[in-house]
N, C-alpha and C positions, 0 to 999 in steps of 0.2 A: 772514630770517623772513617777510620781505613777498613775497620770490619764491616761498616754498612754502605760504603760507596767506595768501590774500589775505582770508578771514573773521575775521582775528584784528586789532583795533584795540588800540593800547596810547593810555592816557592818560597823559601825562608831568605829574607832581607834582613842582614843584623843592622841595627840602627840603636848607636850608643844613647842610653838614658843620660839626660843631663843631670840628674842627681846621683848620680853615682860615678866619682870621679875617675875609677880604673876602667868603665865599660867601653872606652874605643878602644885602648890597648887589647883589653880582653876579645872585643870584635875582630881587630887586625889578628890577634893572635889565632884565633879561629879559624879565619880564612886564609891566613898563610900557610895552615897544616892542613885546611881542608878536613877538618877532625869533628866528626859527630861526637865521639868521646869528650872533646874538649869541650864542645855545645853543652854537651848533657852536663858535663861537670859544673860548667859555669851557672847553668839554670839550678844547680843543687847547693849553688854557692860554695863549691871547692876550688880551692885555688888550681889556676891552670899557669903551665910555664909560659914565661916571655919570650916570644920568636922575633928575631931581627929577620924582617924582609921588607920589600917594597910593595906596596900595594894602593891603589887609588878604589879599591872597591868601596871602603867605608865613605869617603868623601862623594862617589857615585850614589850609594843608598842616601846619603843626606839630600842631595839634590831632587833624587827621585821622591822621598819622603815630601819635600818643598813642593815639588809640582801637585802633588796628590794632596797637599794639605794635611799630611799626616804630622801630628804633634803628639803622640802618645802612643806608649805599646802596651800592651799588642794592639796591633791594627790589621785589618784585613782588606783587601782591595780585589773586589771581583772582576769577572772578564767584563762587565759592562761599566767598569770603572766606580762602581757603589763601594764606598767606603765605609767601613762597621769598625768603630774604636771601641777598644778593651776586649776583656774576655767573653766569647759568646759560646754557647752549648752547639755541640756537633749537628743536633737537631735543628737549630737554628740558623746553622749554615747550610744545611740540607734544604730548609724551606726558604731560603735566601736563593739559592741555586735552581730551585723547582719553580721559583715565581711565586711563591706562595706568602712572601713577606716583601 
């Protein structure tokens, strides 16, 4: 996506999966450390260290997801508030942005 469209920006909001018991703690660890490496390790199912810190960001992300009616991951919310659930291709994202879909 980055190679095709340099004008597109993604804002990643961590949203714990209900089916994964440790996803809330992993999300909090990643946020507290502001670590792309921890995020990538988590995506690769590698262990990440626990961190103790105070953060309400996950709760805020859950509220935002509820407002947009996001009930699955991944999900994409476009600037016009269009919601796309599930994994979609870079070309499908471009088509939505360009108004072709």
